[in-house]
C-alpha positions as CSV (number, residue, x, y, z in Angstrom):
1,M,4.7,-27.8,84.4
2,I,5.8,-25.2,81.8
3,Y,6.1,-27.9,79.1
4,T,2.5,-29.0,79.7
5,S,0.9,-25.6,80.3
6,K,3.0,-23.7,77.7
7,K,2.9,-20.7,80.0
8,L,6.0,-18.4,80.0
9,V,4.6,-15.6,82.2
10,Q,6.4,-15.2,85.5
11,A,3.3,-13.9,87.4
12,S,1.1,-16.9,86.3
13,L,3.8,-19.5,87.1
14,H,4.6,-17.9,90.4
15,T,1.1,-18.9,91.7
16,L,1.6,-22.5,90.5
17,T,5.2,-23.1,91.6
18,Y,6.1,-20.9,94.5
19,H,4.6,-22.8,97.4
20,P,5.3,-26.3,96.1
21,L,9.0,-25.4,95.5
22,R,9.4,-24.1,99.0
23,K,7.5,-27.0,100.7
24,E,9.1,-29.9,98.7
25,F,12.7,-28.6,98.4
26,G,12.9,-26.3,101.4
27,L,13.9,-23.3,99.2
28,R,13.9,-19.8,100.6
29,S,11.6,-17.2,99.1
30,Q,14.1,-15.6,96.6
31,M,15.5,-19.0,95.5
32,A,12.0,-20.3,94.7
33,Q,11.4,-17.3,92.4
34,S,14.8,-17.7,90.8
35,V,14.1,-21.3,89.9
36,T,11.0,-20.3,88.0
37,K,12.8,-17.5,86.2
38,T,15.7,-19.8,85.2
39,V,13.4,-22.4,83.6
40,I,11.4,-19.7,81.8
41,A,14.7,-18.2,80.4
42,R,15.8,-21.7,79.2
43,Y,12.5,-22.2,77.3
44,K,12.7,-18.8,75.7
45,S,16.3,-19.4,74.6
46,T,15.3,-22.8,73.1
47,M,12.4,-21.2,71.2
48,E,14.7,-18.5,69.8
49,N,16.7,-21.3,68.3
50,S,13.6,-22.6,66.4
51,H,12.8,-25.5,68.8
52,D,9.2,-24.7,69.7
53,W,8.3,-26.5,72.9
54,T,11.1,-28.9,73.1
55,K,11.2,-30.3,76.7
56,V,13.9,-28.6,78.7
57,E,16.1,-30.7,80.9
58,F,18.8,-29.6,83.3
59,K,21.6,-32.2,83.3
60,K,23.7,-30.5,85.9
61,P,22.9,-28.6,89.1
62,E,22.7,-24.8,88.7
63,L,21.2,-21.9,90.6
64,D,20.6,-18.2,90.0
65,W,21.6,-15.6,92.6
66,V,20.0,-12.1,92.4
67,W,22.4,-9.2,93.1
68,N,21.8,-7.6,96.5
69,R,19.3,-10.2,97.4
70,D,21.0,-13.6,97.2
71,Y,24.6,-12.3,97.0
72,S,26.7,-9.2,97.4
73,L,30.4,-8.3,97.1
74,A,31.9,-5.5,99.2
75,Q,35.1,-4.8,101.1
76,G,36.6,-8.2,100.3
77,V,33.6,-10.1,101.7
78,F,31.3,-12.3,99.6
79,S,27.8,-12.5,101.3
80,V,25.6,-15.3,99.9
81,N,22.2,-16.7,100.6
82,T,22.1,-20.5,101.4
83,L,19.3,-22.9,102.4
84,E,20.2,-22.6,106.1
85,E,21.3,-19.0,106.5
86,R,23.3,-16.2,104.9
87,I,27.0,-16.7,105.1
88,Q,30.0,-14.4,104.5
89,V,33.2,-15.6,102.8
90,P,36.3,-13.6,102.0
91,F,37.3,-13.3,98.4
92,E,40.3,-12.1,96.4
93,S,39.6,-9.0,94.3
94,Q,42.9,-9.0,92.4
95,G,42.2,-8.5,88.7
96,M,38.6,-7.4,89.5
97,K,39.2,-4.0,91.1
98,H,38.0,-2.1,88.0
99,F,34.6,-3.6,88.4
100,F,34.2,-1.7,91.7
101,D,34.8,1.8,90.3
102,G,31.1,2.6,90.3
103,T,30.5,2.4,86.5
104,W,29.8,-1.4,86.5
105,K,26.6,-3.1,87.7
106,F,26.5,-6.7,88.9
107,G,23.8,-8.9,87.4
108,T,22.1,-12.2,88.4
109,A,24.9,-14.7,89.0
110,K,24.7,-18.4,88.0
111,V,26.2,-21.1,90.2
112,V,27.2,-24.1,88.0
113,Y,28.7,-27.5,88.7
114,K,31.5,-28.6,86.5
115,H,34.4,-31.0,86.8
116,G,33.5,-31.8,90.4
117,K,33.6,-28.2,91.5
118,F,31.1,-25.3,91.8
119,F,31.7,-22.1,89.8
120,L,30.1,-18.7,90.1
121,H,29.5,-16.8,86.9
122,I,28.8,-13.1,87.5
123,P,27.6,-11.0,84.5
124,M,28.7,-7.4,84.5
125,T,27.1,-4.5,82.6
126,Q,28.3,-0.9,82.0
127,C,26.4,2.0,80.5
128,I,28.2,3.3,77.4
129,E,27.3,6.4,75.5
130,E,25.6,5.5,72.3
131,T,27.1,6.7,69.0
132,E,24.8,8.9,66.9
133,W,24.1,7.8,63.3
134,E,25.6,11.0,61.9
135,Q,29.0,10.0,63.3
136,L,29.0,6.6,61.6
137,K,31.0,7.0,58.4
138,E,32.1,3.4,57.8
139,I,29.6,0.7,56.8
140,V,30.8,-2.9,56.9
141,G,28.8,-5.9,55.5
142,V,29.6,-9.2,57.3
143,D,28.5,-12.3,55.5
144,R,28.7,-15.4,57.8
145,G,29.2,-18.6,55.9
146,L,30.5,-22.1,56.4
147,N,33.5,-21.8,54.1
148,F,34.2,-18.1,54.6
149,L,33.3,-15.2,56.8
150,I,33.4,-12.3,54.3
151,V,33.8,-8.7,55.2
152,Y,33.2,-5.9,52.7
153,D,33.7,-2.2,53.7
154,S,32.9,1.2,52.3
155,H,36.3,1.4,50.5
156,G,35.5,-1.7,48.3
157,Q,38.0,-3.8,50.3
158,T,37.1,-7.5,51.0
159,W,38.4,-9.5,53.9
160,F,38.1,-13.3,53.7
161,I,38.3,-15.2,57.0
162,K,38.6,-18.9,56.2
163,G,35.9,-21.1,57.8
164,R,36.8,-24.4,56.1
165,P,39.4,-25.4,58.6
166,I,36.8,-24.8,61.4
167,K,34.2,-26.8,59.5
168,D,36.7,-29.6,59.0
169,R,37.6,-29.7,62.6
170,R,34.0,-30.0,63.6
171,G,33.7,-32.9,61.1
172,H,36.7,-34.5,62.9
173,Y,34.9,-34.2,66.2
174,K,31.8,-35.8,64.7
175,Q,33.7,-38.8,63.4
176,L,35.4,-39.2,66.8
177,R,32.1,-39.2,68.6
178,R,30.6,-41.7,66.2
179,H,33.5,-44.1,66.8
180,L,33.2,-43.7,70.6
181,Q,29.4,-44.2,70.5
182,Q,29.8,-47.5,68.8
183,R,32.1,-48.8,71.6
184,Q,29.4,-48.3,74.3
185,T,31.8,-48.6,77.2
186,P,32.0,-46.5,80.4
187,S,35.4,-45.0,79.3
188,A,34.0,-44.2,75.9
189,R,31.1,-42.3,77.5
190,R,33.4,-40.4,79.7
191,R,35.6,-39.5,76.7
192,L,32.5,-38.4,74.7
193,K,31.6,-36.0,77.5
194,K,35.0,-34.4,77.6
195,I,35.1,-34.1,73.8
196,G,31.8,-32.2,73.8
197,Q,33.1,-29.8,76.4
198,R,36.4,-29.4,74.5
199,E,34.6,-28.6,71.2
200,T,32.4,-26.0,72.9
201,R,35.3,-24.2,74.5
202,W,37.2,-24.3,71.2
203,M,34.3,-22.9,69.1
204,T,33.7,-20.2,71.7
205,D,37.4,-19.2,71.5
206,V,37.2,-19.0,67.7
207,N,34.2,-16.7,67.9
208,H,35.9,-14.5,70.4
209,Q,39.0,-14.2,68.2
210,V,37.0,-13.4,65.1
211,S,34.7,-10.8,66.8
212,K,37.7,-9.2,68.5
213,A,39.7,-8.9,65.2
214,L,36.6,-7.5,63.4
215,V,36.0,-4.8,65.9
216,E,39.7,-3.9,66.3
217,R,40.1,-3.7,62.5
218,Y,37.5,-0.9,62.0
219,G,37.3,1.0,65.3
220,K,35.0,3.8,66.0
221,N,32.4,5.4,63.7
222,T,31.6,2.0,62.2
223,V,28.3,0.1,61.7
224,F,28.4,-3.7,61.1
225,V,25.6,-5.1,58.9
226,L,24.8,-8.7,59.6
227,E,22.2,-11.1,58.3
228,D,19.3,-11.8,60.7
229,L,19.8,-15.6,60.8
230,T,16.8,-16.3,63.1
231,G,15.5,-19.7,62.1
232,I,18.7,-20.7,60.4
233,R,18.5,-24.1,62.1
234,T,15.3,-24.9,60.2
235,A,16.9,-24.0,56.9
236,T,20.2,-25.9,57.5
237,E,18.3,-29.0,58.5
238,K,17.4,-29.3,54.8
239,V,21.0,-30.0,53.8
240,R,22.3,-33.5,53.1
241,K,22.4,-35.7,56.2
242,R,26.2,-36.2,56.1
243,N,26.7,-32.4,56.2
244,R,23.9,-31.6,58.6
245,Y,25.9,-31.5,61.8
246,E,28.5,-29.0,60.5
247,S,25.7,-26.8,59.3
248,V,23.2,-27.0,62.1
249,S,25.7,-26.8,64.9
250,W,27.5,-23.7,63.6
251,A,27.6,-21.0,66.3
252,Y,26.1,-18.2,64.2
253,Y,24.1,-16.7,67.1
254,Q,27.0,-16.8,69.5
255,L,29.2,-15.0,67.0
256,R,26.6,-12.3,66.5
257,Q,26.3,-11.8,70.3
258,M,30.0,-11.4,70.6
259,I,30.2,-8.9,67.7
260,E,27.3,-7.0,69.3
261,Y,28.7,-6.6,72.8
262,K,32.3,-5.9,71.6
263,A,31.0,-3.4,69.2
264,A,28.9,-1.7,71.9
265,K,31.9,-1.5,74.2
266,A,33.9,0.2,71.4
267,Q,31.0,2.6,70.6
268,L,30.2,0.9,67.3
269,K,26.8,-0.2,66.0
270,V,25.4,-3.5,64.7
271,I,22.2,-4.0,62.7
272,A,20.7,-7.2,61.5
273,V,18.8,-7.2,58.2
274,D,16.7,-9.5,56.1
275,P,19.1,-12.1,54.5
276,H,16.8,-13.1,51.6
277,Y,18.4,-12.9,48.1
278,T,21.6,-11.4,49.4
279,S,23.6,-13.9,47.3
280,Q,21.3,-13.7,44.3
281,T,21.1,-9.9,43.9
282,C,23.6,-8.1,41.7
283,P,25.2,-5.3,43.8
284,K,25.8,-3.3,40.6
285,C,22.5,-3.3,38.8
286,G,20.1,-4.8,41.4
287,H,19.0,-7.6,39.2
288,T,17.8,-10.6,41.3
289,E,17.7,-14.1,39.9
290,K,18.4,-17.6,41.2
291,G,20.5,-18.2,38.0
292,N,22.9,-15.4,39.0
293,R,24.6,-17.7,41.5
294,N,26.4,-21.0,41.0
295,K,26.4,-22.3,44.5
296,K,28.4,-25.4,43.8
297,H,31.4,-23.5,42.5
298,H,30.8,-20.3,44.6
299,R,30.5,-18.1,41.5
300,F,28.2,-15.2,40.8
301,A,27.5,-14.0,37.3
302,C,24.7,-11.4,36.8
303,Q,22.4,-12.4,34.0
304,N,21.6,-8.8,33.3
305,C,24.9,-6.7,33.5
306,H,27.3,-9.7,33.6
307,Y,29.1,-8.6,36.7
308,R,31.1,-11.5,38.2
309,S,32.5,-12.2,41.6
310,H,32.7,-14.8,44.5
311,D,29.1,-15.5,45.6
312,D,29.8,-15.0,49.3
313,R,31.5,-11.7,48.5
314,I,28.3,-10.7,46.8
315,G,26.4,-11.4,50.0
316,A,28.7,-9.1,52.0
317,M,28.4,-6.4,49.3
318,N,24.6,-6.5,49.4
319,L,24.7,-6.3,53.2
320,H,26.9,-3.2,52.8
321,R,24.3,-1.7,50.4
322,K,21.5,-2.5,52.9
323,G,23.5,-0.7,55.6
324,I,23.6,2.4,53.4
325,E,19.9,2.2,52.8
326,Y,19.2,1.8,56.6
327,R,21.4,4.8,57.4
328,V,19.5,7.0,54.8
329,A,16.2,5.8,56.3
330,V,17.2,6.7,59.8
331,A,18.5,10.2,58.6
332,A,15.1,10.8,56.9
333,Q,13.2,10.0,60.1
334,A,15.4,12.3,62.2
């Protein structure tokens, strides 16, 4: 219904879907509303990744539970809304006790079905005092690339995090999938499914490690400057077909999300700036020219002042410069 109507407004869709969902599937009131919200969220997420109006499909059962309406946790009892009635189930709070200290808020939980079992994913939020711009002394430019993740800070120090081994491993997964797809057997299809899940878990773990190391390296009073890579999928789809998977499937947005929430927790800031010409602009004299950069050999040589460096390092340096400009602009408005 959303795909054909192209409506993403909860109020409009509520009128169209609420009663049919309750009548056809026997859903309770809150469940019917949650179904609509879940589908809307999936479409919005798809559109943010530059896939306008791609038809959304749910391959596995899932359900959203709203806090204090569909579920609640208190005094060792898990109270949950079901199709028949509300039930109460005891749960073990070991390792979770700090979430009940009054500073954390429970969000809309998601019930997912994996590996023959149901899992409940509960998001938690905590209010953290925001750091004022006057306190931010360290500005760090972070250039996210396929071969390197480059970090350049206020002290002129550069930190290269190798991305080539990650890229090569994704290439290995691609070749393995291609081999299994050619076999077209039930066992090959089962293996393909497991490989996809394994690659997703591995890539998520890599992004967790990188974001954690980045935040711990610089600590408080730091602002990270990242490129706003919205629409990066459209750009990377222009690369050669044999390299397209490694480029298009790179988890740029996930890494940015992890840096943002870890930074917020540590009272740091993250800003995203326009990425255009960050690898073609000289950080010393400001001269911008396509000929400054030799993309094939990862070299930068300014045609004006002849400054030379690694082209990805230039990107991080320019992001650092944009961070300084952003801070000056904020100070001017204060």
